Backbone as CSV, one residue per row, in Angstrom:
resi,resn,N_x,N_y,N_z,CA_x,CA_y,CA_z,C_x,C_y,C_z
1,UNK,-257.501,23.602,28.386,-255.770,23.530,28.420,-255.173,24.356,27.806
2,UNK,-253.880,24.732,28.256,-252.940,26.204,27.933,-252.170,25.148,27.073
3,UNK,-251.757,26.179,26.286,-250.447,25.950,25.412,-249.116,26.728,25.554
4,UNK,-248.187,25.598,25.957,-246.777,26.951,26.213,-246.814,27.770,25.073
5,UNK,-245.532,28.614,25.016,-245.179,29.835,24.173,-243.819,29.445,24.144
6,UNK,-243.445,29.059,22.993,-241.916,29.128,22.595,-241.126,30.041,22.484
7,UNK,-240.028,30.100,22.944,-239.387,31.103,22.368,-238.800,31.653,21.134
8,UNK,-239.088,32.972,20.593,-238.673,33.359,19.252,-237.869,32.164,18.895
9,UNK,-237.806,32.368,17.679,-237.085,31.141,16.682,-237.083,30.068,16.760
10,UNK,-237.715,29.435,18.536,-237.786,28.330,18.371,-239.112,27.404,17.656
11,UNK,-240.310,27.529,17.191,-241.086,27.660,16.476,-240.565,26.983,14.747
12,UNK,-239.985,27.705,14.165,-239.095,27.168,13.286,-237.863,26.128,13.580
13,UNK,-237.332,26.476,14.567,-236.431,25.535,14.835,-236.888,24.240,15.235
14,UNK,-238.143,24.322,15.695,-238.284,22.973,15.953,-238.760,22.394,14.698
15,UNK,-239.022,22.587,13.092,-239.914,22.379,12.006,-238.518,22.163,11.747
16,UNK,-236.926,22.347,11.477,-236.353,22.350,10.753,-235.250,21.063,11.593
17,UNK,-235.725,20.886,13.046,-235.418,19.610,13.528,-236.479,18.452,13.021
18,UNK,-237.620,18.766,13.089,-238.148,17.519,12.482,-237.976,17.173,10.944
19,UNK,-237.730,18.159,10.072,-237.075,18.057,8.905,-236.183,17.093,8.625
20,UNK,-234.998,17.638,9.706,-233.678,16.451,9.964,-233.995,15.010,10.440
21,UNK,-234.809,14.547,11.169,-234.935,13.285,11.764,-236.016,12.828,10.735
22,UNK,-237.341,13.331,9.661,-237.546,12.645,9.218,-236.602,12.146,7.932
23,UNK,-235.382,13.558,6.926,-234.405,12.884,6.407,-234.140,11.933,6.854
24,UNK,-233.733,11.708,7.935,-232.977,10.480,8.531,-233.499,9.036,8.561
25,UNK,-234.588,9.376,8.786,-235.640,7.950,9.098,-236.213,7.500,7.605
26,UNK,-236.307,8.385,6.446,-236.836,8.289,5.098,-236.377,6.904,4.398
27,UNK,-235.583,6.727,4.051,-235.302,4.974,3.774,-234.449,4.294,4.461
28,UNK,-234.508,4.210,5.960,-234.593,3.038,7.258,-235.719,1.791,7.120
29,UNK,-235.542,1.395,7.998,-236.566,0.172,8.082,-237.479,0.488,8.303
30,UNK,-238.727,0.301,7.224,-240.354,0.687,7.725,-240.982,-0.335,8.570
31,UNK,-240.332,-1.042,9.015,-240.709,-2.413,10.011,-240.414,-1.136,11.440
32,UNK,-239.393,-0.575,11.321,-239.864,0.253,12.985,-239.441,1.670,12.672
33,UNK,-239.733,2.331,11.938,-239.888,3.740,11.360,-241.648,4.279,10.646
34,UNK,-242.142,5.197,11.329,-243.451,5.793,10.058,-243.102,5.913,9.435
35,UNK,-242.118,7.185,9.241,-241.662,7.681,8.169,-240.928,6.601,6.951
36,UNK,-240.210,5.841,7.750,-239.598,4.783,6.394,-241.043,3.772,5.934
37,UNK,-241.864,3.960,6.501,-243.329,3.024,6.396,-244.086,3.959,4.912
38,UNK,-244.356,5.478,5.842,-244.832,6.247,4.721,-244.321,6.076,3.432
39,UNK,-242.975,6.445,3.158,-242.096,6.819,2.578,-241.935,5.454,1.360
40,UNK,-242.104,4.187,1.656,-242.209,3.212,0.958,-243.358,3.130,0.019
41,UNK,-244.849,3.676,0.717,-245.462,3.467,0.121,-245.948,4.221,-0.901
42,UNK,-245.338,5.233,-1.096,-244.748,6.077,-1.905,-245.814,7.884,-2.300
43,UNK,-245.315,8.656,-2.914,-246.226,10.044,-2.886,-247.258,9.902,-2.874
44,UNK,-248.089,9.140,-3.480,-249.489,8.834,-3.489,-250.551,8.761,-2.200
45,UNK,-249.476,8.039,-1.146,-249.881,7.443,0.039,-249.935,8.696,0.838
46,UNK,-248.837,9.337,0.889,-248.175,10.390,1.618,-249.227,11.746,1.147
47,UNK,-249.563,11.669,0.043,-250.630,12.901,-0.117,-251.771,12.961,0.587
48,UNK,-252.193,11.748,0.139,-253.212,11.323,0.792,-253.547,11.523,2.228
49,UNK,-252.407,11.282,2.811,-252.562,11.254,4.382,-252.197,12.566,4.967
50,UNK,-251.643,13.747,3.849,-252.031,15.542,4.252,-252.940,15.762,3.855
51,UNK,-254.532,15.002,2.735,-255.442,15.073,2.448,-256.212,15.232,3.721
52,UNK,-255.723,13.877,4.347,-257.096,13.279,5.657,-256.225,14.342,7.094
53,UNK,-255.127,14.904,7.183,-255.294,15.440,7.923,-255.385,17.178,8.098
54,UNK,-255.154,17.382,6.661,-256.261,18.633,6.614,-257.511,18.942,6.897
55,UNK,-258.115,17.608,6.425,-259.498,17.557,6.533,-260.006,17.395,8.023
56,UNK,-259.369,17.174,8.753,-259.205,16.962,9.972,-259.337,17.982,11.127
57,UNK,-258.193,18.871,10.408,-257.943,19.961,11.186,-258.879,20.967,10.758
58,UNK,-259.612,20.794,9.544,-260.811,22.299,9.081,-262.091,21.153,10.214
59,UNK,-262.215,20.300,10.263,-263.329,19.415,11.326,-263.170,19.952,12.458
60,UNK,-261.766,20.210,13.172,-261.751,20.585,14.585,-261.806,22.040,14.850
61,UNK,-261.583,22.530,13.629,-261.855,24.001,13.441,-262.574,24.709,13.338
62,UNK,-264.052,23.872,12.697,-265.179,24.418,12.709,-266.319,23.889,13.946
63,UNK,-265.500,22.226,14.445,-266.061,22.259,15.806,-265.366,23.723,17.411
64,UNK,-264.947,24.361,16.415,-264.439,25.333,18.178,-263.448,24.723,18.872
65,UNK,-263.113,23.338,18.273,-261.896,22.377,19.202,-260.279,22.856,19.084
66,UNK,-260.104,23.948,20.040,-258.798,24.446,20.233,-257.670,23.671,19.901
67,UNK,-257.646,22.627,20.980,-257.070,21.028,21.202,-256.651,20.544,20.285
68,UNK,-257.845,20.263,20.036,-257.939,19.078,18.238,-257.273,20.068,16.924
69,UNK,-257.936,21.275,16.861,-256.775,21.847,15.915,-255.512,22.291,15.996
70,UNK,-254.981,21.950,16.991,-253.662,22.051,17.534,-252.962,21.053,17.246
71,UNK,-253.382,19.920,17.896,-252.616,18.615,17.397,-253.454,17.994,15.841
72,UNK,-254.393,18.179,15.787,-254.341,18.073,14.142,-253.481,18.886,12.972
73,UNK,-253.438,20.371,13.404,-252.140,21.061,12.684,-250.700,20.412,13.076
74,UNK,-250.756,19.822,13.960,-249.526,19.179,14.372,-249.070,17.761,13.279
75,UNK,-250.498,16.952,13.063,-250.187,16.289,12.217,-250.203,16.778,10.700
76,UNK,-250.382,17.452,10.850,-250.852,17.793,9.015,-249.321,18.528,8.667
77,UNK,-248.653,19.366,9.867,-247.061,19.566,9.281,-246.476,18.834,8.927
78,UNK,-246.370,18.105,10.179,-245.643,16.938,10.279,-245.606,15.851,8.818
79,UNK,-247.123,15.524,8.061,-247.217,14.393,7.014,-246.612,15.528,5.543
80,UNK,-246.959,17.097,5.741,-246.589,17.756,5.126,-245.188,17.772,5.031
81,UNK,-244.558,17.858,5.545,-242.708,17.345,5.647,-242.413,16.743,5.512
82,UNK,-243.191,15.349,5.432,-242.877,14.277,4.458,-242.803,14.306,3.320
83,UNK,-244.232,14.719,2.841,-244.541,14.621,1.515,-243.521,15.786,0.698
84,UNK,-243.017,16.891,1.252,-242.163,17.641,0.585,-240.546,16.914,0.545
85,UNK,-240.033,16.167,1.336,-239.247,15.462,1.586,-239.140,14.300,0.366
86,UNK,-240.546,13.552,0.027,-240.435,12.409,-0.898,-240.207,13.398,-2.539
87,UNK,-240.383,14.532,-2.683,-240.390,15.265,-3.165,-239.499,16.070,-3.732
88,UNK,-238.403,15.912,-2.957,-236.994,16.810,-2.709,-237.031,17.871,-2.806
89,UNK,-237.960,18.390,-2.050,-238.114,19.629,-1.775,-238.246,20.389,0.352
90,UNK,-237.409,21.200,0.171,-236.964,21.349,1.984,-237.702,22.258,2.228
91,UNK,-237.717,22.697,4.046,-238.558,23.821,4.403,-237.984,24.945,4.035
92,UNK,-236.493,25.043,3.584,-235.474,26.612,3.371,-236.642,26.590,1.808
93,UNK,-236.760,25.663,0.666,-237.213,26.191,-0.636,-238.944,26.901,-0.400
94,UNK,-239.302,25.898,0.761,-240.868,26.873,1.015,-240.569,28.163,1.963
95,UNK,-239.422,28.365,2.878,-239.728,29.764,3.110,-239.260,30.526,2.503
96,UNK,-238.726,30.209,1.222,-237.987,31.347,0.241,-239.228,32.276,-0.398
97,UNK,-239.799,30.726,-0.993,-241.071,31.352,-1.618,-241.602,32.075,-0.655
98,UNK,-242.037,32.037,0.528,-242.717,32.560,1.411,-242.353,34.402,1.764
99,UNK,-240.702,33.858,1.588,-240.099,35.499,1.585,-240.533,36.277,0.325
100,UNK,-240.192,35.353,-0.622,-240.796,36.511,-2.135,-242.106,36.749,-2.057
101,UNK,-242.903,36.097,-1.780,-243.837,36.881,-1.400,-244.599,37.933,-0.091
102,UNK,-243.350,38.088,0.458,-243.612,39.152,2.010,-243.603,40.415,1.069
103,UNK,-244.852,41.056,1.849,-244.908,42.699,1.052,-245.948,42.777,0.031
104,UNK,-246.529,41.506,-0.335,-246.909,41.365,-1.631,-248.504,40.986,-1.348
105,UNK,-249.452,41.641,-1.850,-251.013,42.001,-1.478,-251.409,39.939,-1.759
106,UNK,-252.415,39.420,-1.038,-252.494,38.162,-1.486,-253.676,38.226,-2.429
107,UNK,-254.096,39.197,-2.549,-254.901,39.132,-4.212,-254.281,39.670,-5.231
108,UNK,-252.926,40.592,-4.948,-252.338,40.888,-6.274,-251.232,39.515,-6.259
109,UNK,-250.906,38.996,-5.713,-250.148,37.398,-5.384,-250.901,36.260,-6.656
110,UNK,-252.114,36.641,-6.044,-253.062,35.266,-6.602,-253.500,35.898,-8.137
111,UNK,-253.799,36.706,-8.655,-253.968,37.755,-9.563,-252.616,37.322,-10.622
112,UNK,-251.498,37.254,-10.258,-250.459,37.410,-11.020,-250.187,35.571,-11.229
113,UNK,-250.782,34.881,-10.743,-250.337,33.974,-10.952,-251.136,32.915,-12.418
114,UNK,-252.541,33.687,-12.382,-253.631,33.460,-13.334,-253.255,33.553,-14.621
115,UNK,-252.017,34.297,-15.449,-251.629,34.177,-16.069,-251.089,33.276,-16.921
């Protein structure tokens, strides 16, 4: 199965739209919204879901299951955005951190955090 390629900027726009939908649904009816239900269960449950999806993504990668990895990565990104929202962190906050690291060696950046 071949995945469609999104036009430039569309992937980030999709994540931004998902972030907006999550924000709209967080405090809704837990009986009508998975996001509201997960939010009502608290940060520990949301974090557990992030961990589960990360493990499932790793398993798919190790099994060389491209479609499975794509699906599990989508689940992981979704649950990570729910967790970030629960902690008051935006996608823009994360992107700002990535921008701060741009052009910095990963090895140098990691070494700077050890201090």
